[in-house]
N, C-alpha and C positions, 0 to 999 in steps of 0.2 A: 647278307643272305647266306643261307646254308646251301652248299653244293655237294652233291654226291656223284662221283665218277670213278672210273677205273683208269689208273695211269700205269702203263707197262704191266698190266695184269694184276696190279695191287689196288684194292678198293681204297678210296679216299673220301673223307667227309670233312669239309672245312667251311668255316665262316669266311666269306669274301665280300669285298665291296662290290656292289652291282656293276661298277664301271671297270673292274679289274680285267685286263686283257689276259687271255689264256697264256700268252708267251711269258708274261710277268708272273702269273700263277705258277707255271712250271718251273721257272728259274728261282723265284724268291720264296714261294711257299713250299713247293715240293723239293727244291734243291737240285733240280736237273739242269745243269749248266750247258748242255750241248745245244739247247734251243737258243740260238743267238738272236739278238735284236739288232737289226741293222738300219731300218728305215721307218718303221711304224706306218708304212703306206702300202704294203704289199708289193713294192717294187723290186726288192732284192731276193726274197725267198729264204733268207738265212734262218727264219723261224718256222720253216715247214715241218709239220708233224702230221700224223694220221689220226683222224677223228672218225670213229666207226668205219675204218678202212679207207676213207677218202683223204687224199693229200690236201691239206689246207695250210694257209699262212696264218699262224696263231697270233700274229700281231693285230689282226682285225677281227678276231673272234673273242667275244666276252666269255669269261669263264662260266658265267651262269647259262650261256647258250650251250655249253657242253654238258649240262646236267644229264646224268644217266649214261653218258657216252663212254666208249672205250677209246682212250687216248694212248697213242704209242709215239714215243720220242726215240731219238737215236740210241739212247741208253737201253731201250727195250726192244730194239729191232731184231736182235739175235736171240730172242726169247730168254734173255737174262742169263744165259749160260756163261759162266766166268771164262774169259779168255777166248771165247768163240766169236768170230765175226760173221755177220751176214754176208752172203756172196757179193753184194754190192760194195760193202765196206772192204772186203778182201780185194776186189777188183780195183777199187780206188787206190789201195796201197800198191798193188802189183803194177798198175799202169801209170803210177805217178800222177793221179788225177787230183792232186791237191798241192798247194804250196803253203800259204799262211794258215789255212784250215778254217778260216772264219765262215766261209760259205759252205764248207763241206757237209756239215750235218743236214742242212736244208737240201743240198744237192743229192745226198744219199737217200734221204726220205722221199724226195720227188722221183728219183730214179727207181727206187724199190716199188713205188706205186705204178710207175710207167711199165716196168717189166711184169708186174703182177697182171696188169690189164692188157698188155701186149707182149707176150713172152718172146717174140722174135722181131723186135723193132729194127727197122732200117736206120742207117745213119741219119737220114732226113727226119725220120720219126723221133729219134732221140733228140736231135737238135730242137725240133718243134716242141717236144714234151718237156724240155728243160728251159724253154725260153722265158719262163717266169722266175728263173733263178739267175742271179748275177754273180759272176766271178771276175775279179779285177787282176788276178795273178796268172792264171794258167793259159788263157787264150782258148779255152774249151776243148782243144784237140785231145788232150789226155783224158779229160772228163768224158767225152764222147766215146773214146776207146774203152774206158773203164766200164761204161754202161753196156756197150756191146759185148765186152768180155763177160760181164756178169750175166747177161742174158744167155750167152752161149753156155756158161757154166751151169746155169739153172735149167737149161733145156733137157 
């Protein structure tokens, strides 16, 4: 099937198998490797991207379902400016909100959507907002601090 969508602000038109998951399309067809595939069941959130502004787990979205959509991955979060990080990315760096980095792209994408929708979240709201994303390395304390710092910096 032919699919047309925008990925990180760039128009794309590709032939895809109807069963191709958006996560695999982004990684294998487009070459954007920050969208990690961890579970294929929506449990871990490592594949979180924004589709038409909504935070979604791309391992359960068919590419053909994204027809005509605007898709943003971690690579496009800072508007593609070379060397510039999004405030959430910067806060994850500054607050040591990552260790191995596998969950980080999905966490950052989920956090960016959380802050966009709730510019001044409480610690409880951050924890609830990220409960669909798993991290096995940090224990979440630094991740929560990073999201709160990003919200503060964005205010």
